N, C-alpha and C positions, 0 to 999 in steps of 0.2 A: 701766190701762191704760198699760201702760210700752213704751218701743221702746228698743233696745238704744243704746249710749252710741254704737257705730261708725257705725252708722245717721241717730245726730241729728249727728254731728259732719258725715258727707258729706254732709248738705243742711242745714245751717250755711256749707258752703265757698263750694257748689257750690249757695246757694239763688237764684242768679239765672236756673237753668236750669229753674226749678218756677215760683217766682212771679211773675209776671207781671204789669200793669198793663191792663185789657182794651185792645185796641184797639177804633180808631172803628167799627168794623163789628162789634163785639160788646156793647155795651153792654145790648140785648136779651136775650141769652144768658144764660140761667139756670142758679144752681146746684141740686145736688141738695136742698138744707133749702128751695126756693122751687117744686121740681116736689111735697117734696110735702106743702109748706105747713106746714111748721112752723119753728120755731127752733132759731138753735144750741144754748140750752141743753135741748132736748127729751130726755126721757128715750126709755128704750125702748118702754116701754107706748105712749107718745105716738107712736112711729114707727111701732110696730104699728097702730094704729087709725088713724095718716094711710093708711098704706097701703091698709086696707081700704076708704076712705072713696073714695081717691083710683082705686082697681081699680073698683068700681061704676062711676064718673063715665067714666074714660077706656077703658075697656075697648072695644074696635072693634064685638063684637057688641052692647055695652049702648049704644053709639054709635047704631051703626046702629034700633036699635028706637026709641031716643028720637026720632029725627029721620027717621025714613022712607025710609033710604035703604041704598047699600052699605058697610063699609065700604072705607076708602081708606088707600092706604102710611101715607097722612099720621096717621092713626090707629094704626095701626101704630107707628110711631115712637113718639110721643108714650106710646104706651102701655109699650114696651120701656124709652126713658129713664126712663120713673117707675117701673119697675122696677128698671132698673139702679140708680136714686138706692138704692130700698129694701134693695139686695142689698149696698151701701157702705155705709149708715149703720147697718144692722140690727148689720154686724161690730164690735167694739170697733176691734178691732186698725187694720182697714179703714180707718171713719171716724176714730182720730184720722190714719192719714196722710193723709185726706184735707182737715182738717181745718189740719194744718201746713202739706203739701206742698203742694194743688192737686189737682186732675184729671190734669193732666201726671205728678207726680210718680208717683200711684198706678198709672196706667197702667205707667210705666216699673217698678216693682216687680213690677208682677203680668205682665211679658212681650210689651206690649203695640208691635206693629210700627211702629205709626204714631207711638209716641212722641217716637223722636228728628229728627223732622223738627221740632215741636212744640218740643223743646228747645230746636233755632236759635232758631225765632219766639221764644220765649221770653225768648231773650238777649237777643237786639236789643231787646227790648219794656223790658227790667230797668231797677230804678234803678242809680243811678250806686254807691249805697253795698253793693248787692250783686256788681257787678261788681267793684270794689274788693275785696274778699276774696278773688276770685280769684286777684285780681294782686298780695293779700299775700299770698297762698299761694305763688305762683311766688318768691316776692322771697326768703320764707322757705326753701323747695326750697334756691335759688341761692345762699343765705349759707352754708347750714346744708354744699353740697357741698363749698362754698371754705374750710371753718375746714382741713382737712385739708391741703390742699396748702400753705397761708399757713404753718399751723404749722409743716408739715417744711422750708419755706426758712429760716424765724428761727432753729431746729438749725442747718441748715446752716449757718447765717454765722455761729454763734454767738452771739446774740444772746437764747436762751436756754439754760440747761446742766441740762436735764434729762433724762433716758433716752432715747433713741427708742422704748421698750416705751412710757414714758409719753406720747408726741410721736403713735405713732400709733392712741393714742387712738379720734378718729373714724373711722379705718380699722377698725378691730375692731367699732365699732360700726355702721358700713357693712354689714362682713361679714354681723354676725348678723342684720342687716335683711333682705340678700340670701339667707341661705340660708335665715331664716325664710319670705318669699313664695318659693320655689324647691321650697321643702317643700311650699305651699299649692297649687300649682299643680299639683303631682304627682299629689298627695291629688283635687284634683277632677275630672284628667284618669284617674284611676285608678275613682272610683264613675262619670263618663263612660261607661266602657269598659264596667264593671258593669250599668250599665244595659242599654246597647244590647245585650248579652251576653240579658239576661233579658226584653228586648222580644222579641228574634230566638226564643229559646226559646220563649215563649209563643204567639208569631206560628206555630209550628214545631206548637204543641198545638194551637192555636183556627184553623181555617182560613176561618174570618167576621170575625177581628180584619185592619181594614183596616188592617194595618203595609206600608208599602213595603220590600220586603228590599233593593232595591237600595241604597235608598238607606242604611237601617241598618247592610248594608256597608262602601258608600261610608264611611258617618264611622266605624264600627270601623277599618276599615283604616286610614285618618288620625291616628285617636286613637292609635291602636299608634303612628304612625310620629313624633307628638308627644310620644307617652311617652318614646322612645328618647331623642329630642333633648334632652330634659330631664333625661330620667339623665346623659348625656354634659354637658351644660352644668352641671349640681349639681356633676359628678365635676370635671370644669374647674376651677368654684368654689374646690372643697379644695383643690386643688392648688397653685391661685394661694394661698392662706390660708396653706397650708407655708409657700412660699418668699417669703411676708410675714416670716414667722413665724424662719424660719432669719437671712431677711436682716436681721432687727432685734437677731436675739442675736451675727452674724455683727459686726453694726459698733458694737455695746457691749462688746463686745469678752467677752465670755459662752463665745462656743465659737471654736474656730481651726479650723473646719473650710477646706479650699481654697476658692476660689470656682466654683471646677468643679463641688462637691457642692454648694453651696449655690442654683445653677442648677439642680439637677436636676430638681427638681416644676416648673421651664417647659422644660425639653426632654423629659418625660411627658408637660405640655398636646399641646407640638407633634407628638407623636408618636401621639399621640389621636386630630387632629385629622387626619393623615394617614390613619389607620387608617381614622375614616368617610368618608374624600373619593377612597380607593382603588376601593371599588365602582362608583361612580357613574363616575369618571375612566376606568377600562380596560373597568367591564364593559358590556354593550353595551345599545343604549337600545330599549327595545323598544316597536312602537306598534301599539296596538288600530283598531279600525273605528270604534268607536262618542268613540275621542279625538278632540275639539273642537282650532282651527287653536291654544288657548289652551294646551292641553297639552301640543303637540307642541313648543309655543315654551319653556315650562318646561321638559319633559324634556332640551331640545338647552342652553337657560340652565344646567341645575344639572351638567348636564358640560363643560360651559365654566368654571363655577365647580371643579369639582371639582378641575379641571388646574390652576386658578390658586392651590386654596388646596395642592397639591403644591408647586409653584415658589415661591410665598412660603414655605409652611415648609420646606423646603429652604434660602432664604437666611437664613432667621430662626434655625434652628441653625448655623450660617455662622456669625453676627454674636456670638449668642450666648457662642461656642466662643471666638473671639478675645478679649471683652470677659476673660470669665473669666480668659483665657490674660497678657490687660495686665493685669489686677488682680495676676496670682499674680507676675507680674515687679517690680512696685513693694513686693510685701511680702517681696522676698526678695532678699538680695543676689547672686544669680547674674550674670552679664553679660545683657543687654539684648540681644537683635537688634534691628538697623537699624528691619524693619518696626514692632514692637511698645513703641517710643524716643516716639511722638508718637502721641498719639487720632488726629488726621487720619488718618493709614494706618489704625488699627486701624479706622475711621469710613468707610474704601473703600467694599466694601459698601451700607452706609448711602447713601451718595452716589449709587450706581448706581440702586437702588432707587426711593429717593425721586426723583431726576431723573426716570426713564423714568415713575413714579408723575403729577409735573408735565405731560410731554408728553403722554402719553394723556389727560389731565384737558382738558385745554385746547384740542388738536388734535380730538379726538374724543368727551370724554364718559364716561360711563357707560352700557353698553346695559343695559337692564329687559327686564322682557319684556315693556312695551309695544310697546319700539322691538325689538325680535325679530320682533316682529309684523308692522310697520310696515317691516321694513330694505327689503323686497325692494319695495315702493310707493314707499319714498324712492329708492329706486338706479335704478328706473325714470323718476323723476319728474325726477332731476338732480340734488333736492336736494346727496343727499354726506349724510357725518355731519360734526356740527358739536362746536364744543365745548361744556363744560357751565361756565356760568363760576361757580356755587357750587362744582363738584368742582374746579376750579382753584384757588379762592381758598383750599377748604382744604388742595389740596396746599400750595399757597404758605403756612400757616398751619404744616404739620407740617416743609419742609426748614426758615424759619424757624428753629422749636424747635430742632431736628436740630442745627442750625449756632449756635445760642447754648447749647445744650447743652455743645457740643464744645470752643465755647472755654472753657467753665464748666472741664470738664475739665483742660484742657492750662493753665489759668492754676492753679487748685489744688494739680494738680502740681508748677508750676514757681515757686511763690510761695508764703509761708506766710499772708499777711494775707487772713483770704478778704473782709474789706468792700469790699475796690478794686472785685472782683466779686459783687455779689450774686446768691441762686439768683433773685431774683422778677423777671430779667430771662428767668430761662429759660421763669418758665412763662404770663409778660407773653402773649405772641401766640395760646399753648391756650386759655388762661382770661380774661385781663382783655378784649382784643379779643373774642372771638365770644361773651360774657358781656354785653359793654356793649351790643352790638348786639342783641343776644334780649333785653335789656332793653329797648328801644325798639321794636324789633318789638312784642310781644308784651301792650308797655303801650299801642301805640297801637292794632293790634286788639282791644284788651278796652275800652278806657277812650274811646276817639275815635270807632269803625268803628259801634257801634251806636248815638254820638249821634248821629251824621249820618243811619243809618237812619232814625234817631227822626224827624229835623225833612223829610225826604225824604219818608217814611212820611204823616209829619202835609200837608204841602203836597201830596201825589198828592191824597187824601183829600176836603179842600177843592177841588181843581180839579173832584174824580168830584161833588160835592156840588153843587158852582155847576151844571155839564153837567144833572146828573142833572136840575136843575129845570127850567134853559132850554131843555130838547132831549127831556126822557123825557115831558113831555105840550103837545102844540099845543094851539095855544087852537082850531082848529078841524080838526074830528074827520077831513075829509077832507083833512091834510095830511100823510101821510105816502104810503108809495110806492107801496101800490096802489090807494091814490085811496076805500077804502071806510069806514066805522064799524068802529071796531073794535067785535069782537062781545062782548057783556056775558052773555051765558046763562049758566046754570050749569056750573061744570066738572066737574061729578062725573060717573059714568058711573051709568046706570039701573040701579033694583034686577035682578040677576038670582035665581034660586032658590038660587044654590048659594052666591052672599052671603047671602042673608037665613037662609038656616040656623045652628043652635043650635051654639054649639059647633065655630066654622070657625077661630077663634083663640086658642087654649090651652086650657088649664081650670085657671087660678088659681082661680076663684070657688068652681068644684068643690071 
């Protein structure tokens, strides 16, 4: 009984979502071994024998015959739980997964829709060690993502003398990993499309199959759209990798191409974005009678976003052309026009775009799909549009980074000593400040919030226990709202012929 290394690593790092101590209301909750009455070291023969014994004891029809009453829903639930325990424990792979990751991990791997809510509950009740694994993994990912920018800054400041091709090794590794993930996502979507097509064809061949063709067609359409977007994203990533290669060969003086040639992959990415946005930007918005309000808002929002992509793409082309021309003038002995003498003037389109983005983010915020749905209600209520503080801070960070980057370029052009202006100042606003806030926020959410939840949940459970002891059982049986003595009659219904017939619940014993 072996499990893949990938699955073991996943559950090792994220064990807080699966291994949780029982809460105060679950002390009496039996596990699969307790339901069958066997030990965890029981063999398959012992589990099979225990199942046969429990089946005769808990089968609803047998219980009804022994006790002379009708089988109840509780009897059926007890038998079903025992049957579920046997189905898991007699399967070696399912049993190993249950032994290691518990009932919640088993349900999640089997696609149980109720498992996500249990994941949150388990995380809140998990131990500090299990939660710290998740935080340590987050720290590891942040640290690995910062290696590339830090090494590049060291090379720009001439603190290391290695070629840029070696400096870019962390970025090459990230590119390979990203390509692998995108390739796997494409394969998964293609397999889903093939599966949906087979389900649709099988439903056409068999009229008795209970497959909803409308749902299959909808999923098939959405999957094809996602596959197209994944192909475009994968091609854009390959173009960006080509730009990185040409950039490294240029700065390492391996190639002597003009900067306009080096920026050709970036131009191709922008042209590809424009070609994907044009159909939505200038095409008609088609509404059907079955569209909900959310569907209409999404279509309108997609058209608006497509127009925004077209405008920003044109601005990006202008910025890249100006930067490429400026860099080519630096390497040539030709007379430089007045406009290209300073980086501050070359970055004029950047200041316009970032300034407009800052104004819109601070004054109006970013309209999402939910905002588009509630836009008319907000206008009628007189609330109007409000700025998004998060987007405003993000716009300020981008503007500060662009200002420092432009100042760095201007300094390096007019000075031969790079140590006067370190490249670390450029990445400081966009990396260290957000990363520091993220570490504090995520650390508090992972390490502190569950502890407060456990303390609060424990105190609430104790209060409920006190109230239960004082209020649930009055000393005087007449001290209730109705003034009557509580009934002590049998809660089970009277036997009926349909309940006493043999074989009314399952045929497991047969």
